[in-house]
Phi, psi and omega in degrees: 000139180291160177278143176286158177280137176282109182285320175196162184256044174202155181287164177252109176289140182221125175275106181265149176261148179302127176080350180286141180256132177235154177239117182276132177289122179262341185270336182088358183273343184300140175275356182245038182312138005270007184277150175284138174239012179091002182294345182285352184313126180064023181259348184091359179251154174227144178292157177253139179282133177238122177212122181253149181284337181225156177290131180191175175264129174240156180244107182269142181292133176248345178276344177066018180254000183300149174264001178236055184299142007266008187273144178293135176240010179090004181303333181297338181285348180258005182271000000 
């Protein structure tokens, strides 16, 4: 599988609403980071669904190197 593109070297904070569905870009090609815009087509990557039970702030990975996708795990600090 190909490596994803590093979109940025810091997480993307996102205020999520309870029950709302979001799609996280896994390939790094989206122009709407951290959201998927369909740029992954034929890349071998698929977006990940994000849906939280309660409204809160989440930090989504933008470097695409996290081992806990779609959430930031600090991997960007090692790039």
